[in-house]
C-alpha positions as CSV (number, residue, x, y, z in Angstrom):
1,X,0.0,0.0,0.0
2,X,1.2,3.5,-0.7
3,X,0.9,6.5,1.7
4,X,-2.3,7.8,0.0
5,X,-4.0,4.5,0.6
6,X,-3.2,4.7,4.3
7,X,-4.0,8.3,5.2
8,X,-6.6,9.0,2.5
9,X,-7.2,12.0,0.3
10,X,-7.7,15.7,1.2
11,X,-11.4,16.0,1.4
12,X,-14.6,17.4,2.9
13,X,-16.4,15.0,5.3
14,X,-15.6,12.5,8.0
15,X,-14.8,9.3,6.1
16,X,-12.6,8.5,3.1
17,X,-14.8,5.4,2.3
18,X,-18.2,6.9,3.0
19,X,-17.6,10.5,1.8
20,X,-14.6,10.8,-0.6
21,X,-15.2,7.5,-2.3
22,X,-18.9,8.3,-2.5
23,X,-18.1,11.6,-4.3
24,X,-16.0,9.7,-6.8
25,X,-18.7,7.2,-7.5
26,X,-21.0,10.2,-8.3
27,X,-18.2,11.7,-10.5
28,X,-18.0,8.5,-12.6
29,X,-21.7,8.3,-13.1
30,X,-21.8,12.0,-14.2
31,X,-18.9,11.3,-16.6
32,X,-20.7,8.3,-18.1
33,X,-23.8,10.4,-18.8
34,X,-21.5,13.2,-20.1
35,X,-23.3,16.0,-18.3
36,X,-25.1,16.9,-15.0
37,X,-28.4,15.0,-15.1
38,X,-31.9,16.3,-14.5
39,X,-32.9,13.1,-12.5
40,X,-31.0,10.8,-10.3
41,X,-32.0,7.6,-8.3
42,X,-29.4,6.2,-5.9
43,X,-29.7,2.9,-4.2
44,X,-27.4,2.4,-1.2
45,X,-26.4,-1.0,0.0
46,X,-24.9,-2.5,3.2
47,X,-22.9,-0.1,5.3
48,X,-23.7,2.8,3.0
49,X,-27.4,2.1,3.7
50,X,-26.9,2.0,7.4
51,X,-24.7,5.0,8.0
52,X,-25.2,7.3,5.0
53,X,-26.9,10.2,6.9
54,X,-24.2,10.4,9.7
55,X,-21.3,10.2,7.2
56,X,-22.8,12.4,4.6
57,X,-22.7,9.7,1.9
58,X,-26.0,11.0,0.4
59,X,-24.6,14.5,0.1
60,X,-21.3,13.1,-1.2
61,X,-22.8,11.1,-4.0
62,X,-25.1,13.9,-5.0
63,X,-22.1,16.3,-5.1
64,X,-20.2,13.9,-7.3
65,X,-23.2,13.6,-9.7
66,X,-23.1,17.5,-10.0
67,X,-19.4,17.3,-10.8
68,X,-18.0,18.6,-7.5
69,X,-14.6,17.3,-6.3
70,X,-13.9,15.7,-2.9
71,X,-12.5,18.9,-1.5
72,X,-15.4,21.2,-2.7
73,X,-16.9,23.2,0.1
74,X,-20.3,22.9,-1.7
75,X,-20.5,19.3,-0.6
76,X,-22.0,20.3,2.7
77,X,-24.9,22.1,0.9
78,X,-25.4,19.6,-2.0
79,X,-29.1,19.3,-1.4
80,X,-29.5,23.1,-1.9
81,X,-27.1,23.1,-4.8
82,X,-29.2,20.3,-6.5
83,X,-32.4,22.4,-5.9
84,X,-30.7,25.4,-7.6
85,X,-30.1,23.6,-10.8
86,X,-33.4,21.6,-10.8
87,X,-31.9,18.2,-10.2
88,X,-34.5,15.8,-8.9
89,X,-33.0,13.0,-6.8
90,X,-34.2,10.1,-4.8
91,X,-32.4,7.8,-2.4
92,X,-33.3,4.2,-1.6
93,X,-31.6,1.8,0.9
94,X,-31.1,-1.9,1.0
95,X,-29.4,-3.1,4.2
96,X,-28.6,-6.5,2.7
97,X,-25.7,-6.2,0.2
98,X,-26.5,-9.5,-1.4
99,X,-22.9,-10.4,-2.2
100,X,-21.9,-6.8,-3.1
101,X,-19.2,-4.9,-1.4
102,X,-20.7,-3.3,1.8
103,X,-20.1,0.2,0.5
104,X,-22.0,-0.1,-2.8
105,X,-24.2,2.3,-4.7
106,X,-26.3,1.8,-7.7
107,X,-26.8,5.1,-9.5
108,X,-29.3,5.8,-12.4
109,X,-29.1,9.1,-14.1
110,X,-31.3,10.7,-16.8
111,X,-30.8,13.9,-18.8
112,X,-33.3,16.3,-20.3
113,X,-33.3,14.4,-23.6
114,X,-34.3,11.2,-21.8
115,X,-30.9,9.5,-22.1
116,X,-30.3,7.1,-19.2
117,X,-27.1,5.7,-17.7
118,X,-27.0,3.1,-14.9
119,X,-23.8,2.4,-12.9
120,X,-23.0,0.3,-9.9
121,X,-19.8,0.7,-7.9
122,X,-18.2,0.5,-4.5
123,X,-16.0,2.6,-2.3
124,X,-13.2,0.2,-1.3
125,X,-11.2,2.3,1.2
126,X,-8.9,5.3,1.3
127,X,-11.2,7.2,-1.2
128,X,-10.6,4.5,-3.8
129,X,-13.5,3.1,-5.8
130,X,-14.3,0.1,-8.1
131,X,-17.0,0.3,-10.8
132,X,-18.6,-3.1,-11.3
133,X,-21.5,-2.5,-13.7
134,X,-22.5,-0.1,-16.5
135,X,-25.9,-0.3,-18.1
136,X,-26.4,-3.8,-16.7
137,X,-23.1,-5.2,-18.0
138,X,-20.2,-6.3,-15.8
139,X,-17.2,-4.0,-15.9
140,X,-14.1,-3.5,-13.7
141,X,-12.3,-0.1,-13.5
142,X,-11.4,2.3,-10.8
143,X,-11.2,5.8,-12.4
144,X,-7.4,6.0,-12.1
145,X,-7.0,6.2,-15.9
146,X,-8.9,7.6,-18.9
147,X,-11.3,4.7,-19.6
148,X,-13.3,3.8,-22.7
149,X,-16.6,1.9,-22.2
150,X,-17.5,0.4,-25.5
151,X,-20.9,-1.3,-25.8
152,X,-21.0,-3.6,-28.9
153,X,-22.3,-6.8,-30.4
154,X,-20.4,-10.0,-29.6
155,X,-19.2,-10.8,-33.2
156,X,-15.7,-11.5,-34.6
157,X,-13.5,-8.6,-35.5
158,X,-15.0,-5.9,-33.2
159,X,-12.2,-6.0,-30.6
160,X,-9.5,-6.0,-33.3
161,X,-11.2,-3.0,-35.0
162,X,-11.2,-1.0,-31.8
163,X,-7.7,-1.9,-30.7
164,X,-6.4,-1.1,-34.3
165,X,-8.0,2.3,-34.1
166,X,-6.3,3.0,-30.8
167,X,-3.0,1.9,-32.3
168,X,-3.4,4.3,-35.2
169,X,-4.0,7.1,-32.8
170,X,-0.9,6.2,-30.7
171,X,-3.0,5.3,-27.7
172,X,-1.5,2.8,-25.3
173,X,-3.8,0.3,-23.5
174,X,-2.7,-0.4,-19.9
175,X,-5.6,-2.6,-19.0
176,X,-8.6,-4.1,-20.9
177,X,-11.5,-6.3,-20.0
178,X,-14.2,-8.0,-22.1
179,X,-17.7,-9.2,-20.9
180,X,-20.8,-10.3,-22.7
181,X,-24.4,-11.1,-21.8
182,X,-24.4,-14.2,-24.0
183,X,-22.6,-15.4,-27.1
184,X,-23.5,-13.2,-30.1
185,X,-25.4,-10.8,-27.8
186,X,-24.6,-7.5,-26.1
187,X,-21.0,-7.1,-24.9
188,X,-18.8,-4.5,-23.3
189,X,-15.1,-3.6,-23.6
190,X,-13.5,-1.7,-20.8
191,X,-10.3,-0.1,-21.9
192,X,-8.0,1.9,-19.6
193,X,-5.3,3.8,-21.3
194,X,-2.1,5.8,-20.5
195,X,-2.3,9.5,-20.8
196,X,-5.3,11.6,-21.8
197,X,-7.4,10.7,-24.8
198,X,-9.1,13.1,-27.2
199,X,-12.8,13.1,-26.9
200,X,-13.0,12.5,-30.6
201,X,-11.8,9.0,-30.2
202,X,-15.3,7.9,-29.1
203,X,-16.8,9.3,-32.3
204,X,-14.3,7.3,-34.4
205,X,-15.0,4.1,-32.5
206,X,-18.8,4.7,-32.7
207,X,-18.5,4.7,-36.5
208,X,-17.2,1.2,-36.6
209,X,-19.6,-1.7,-37.4
210,X,-21.3,-3.5,-34.5
211,X,-20.5,-0.7,-32.1
212,X,-23.6,0.5,-30.2
213,X,-22.1,3.2,-28.0
214,X,-18.7,4.4,-26.8
215,X,-18.3,6.4,-23.6
216,X,-15.1,8.2,-22.5
217,X,-14.8,8.3,-18.7
218,X,-12.1,10.7,-17.7
219,X,-9.5,10.0,-15.0
220,X,-10.7,11.1,-11.6
221,X,-8.1,13.5,-10.1
């Protein structure tokens, strides 16, 4: 473990797991949607569900969804900030984690055009997070790198087409994961890369055959 993992980040709030990590979960959900949403539903599991009011987990996730950082003073007034911008939000709790990490949140966001993103992730300690699900498909990334979430059909050649495109644009893959619902059905590539990618890379990937959607999730500072 490094020193950051032991002492935790500079932040607003009492707990790196229940506050800083929660902000970062909200940050990732907002990044997946690509904008601050108009509606948000957040389901808290396990320890999150039991202690969220005392540790400010609800305020933290809401702050992250609005794009605030872990050291943003507005975190303490996130309910008022959400009201200012017309963000409708609702929290639900489930004490039983059902095999999930005890600090898990399932976040559903919707924008004014009706686009919806679902994400599930956990705060795993020291302000660190792990995203485990996007739009119902299993993923595995932590926000430490610029990450591409590529939703596609499970057919031959799709992975090669995407990786070739990244090679042509001098983008180096540091970690990659593939998951599918069933053979020949919906699938997802999670690609973490070194450095900062141009936002235009998603447009290039989306033009390829069998690609349904490409989402660029920026590294969380």
